[in-house]
ZAMARGU-4260 file (C-alpha; in steps of 0.2 Angstrom, whole numbers, plus 5000, padded with zeros to 4 digits):
<rodrens>
0) 5175/5291/5413 | 5158/5284/5407 | 5157/5268/5397 | 5151/5279/5382 | 5166/5290/5383
5) 5178/5276/5383 | 5171/5265/5369 | 5165/5278/5356 | 5180/5286/5346 | 5178/5305/5343
10) 5183/5310/5326 | 5181/5326/5315 | 5187/5338/5329 | 5204/5343/5334 | 5210/5341/5352
15) 5208/5359/5355 | 5190/5359/5349 | 5186/5343/5359 | 5193/5352/5375 | 5182/5367/5372
20) 5167/5356/5370 | 5171/5347/5386 | 5174/5363/5395 | 5157/5370/5389 | 5148/5355/5395
25) 5157/5356/5412 | 5151/5374/5414 | 5134/5367/5414 | 5136/5350/5424 | 5147/5358/5437
30) 5137/5374/5439 | 5152/5385/5435 | 5148/5399/5422 | 5166/5406/5423 | 5171/5391/5413
35) 5163/5399/5398 | 5178/5410/5397 | 5189/5395/5393 | 5176/5386/5382 | 5170/5400/5370
40) 5178/5415/5361 | 5175/5432/5367 | 5163/5436/5352 | 5153/5420/5354 | 5134/5422/5352
45) 5121/5412/5361 | 5107/5410/5347 | 5093/5412/5351 | 5095/5423/5366 | 5084/5420/5381
50) 5071/5434/5386 | 5081/5448/5394 | 5098/5440/5390 | 5112/5451/5385 | 5123/5445/5370
55) 5139/5436/5371 | 5147/5424/5384 | 5144/5436/5398 | 5126/5437/5394 | 5124/5418/5397
60) 5133/5418/5414 | 5119/5426/5424 | 5106/5413/5418 | 5098/5400/5429 | 5106/5386/5420
65) 5121/5387/5431 | 5112/5384/5447 | 5117/5369/5457 | 5099/5362/5454 | 5102/5363/5435
70) 5120/5356/5437 | 5113/5341/5446 | 5101/5338/5431 | 5115/5338/5419 | 5126/5326/5429
</rodrens>
């Protein structure tokens, strides 16, 4: 755990909401788009869409943001 995470209290969100947020960030940082299935609801919308991107969480999965190079940038 980073120093920031261990010293700054998180308030205003439930444990379930916090877990969803952490899972969403893990999807990017670990390069695992399949984690979107756990992080966001089936009717979630990515606004604005990237050029040629399909709507919903499945539309985000093929984007290049989940490549290992991008995952390294998030780490």
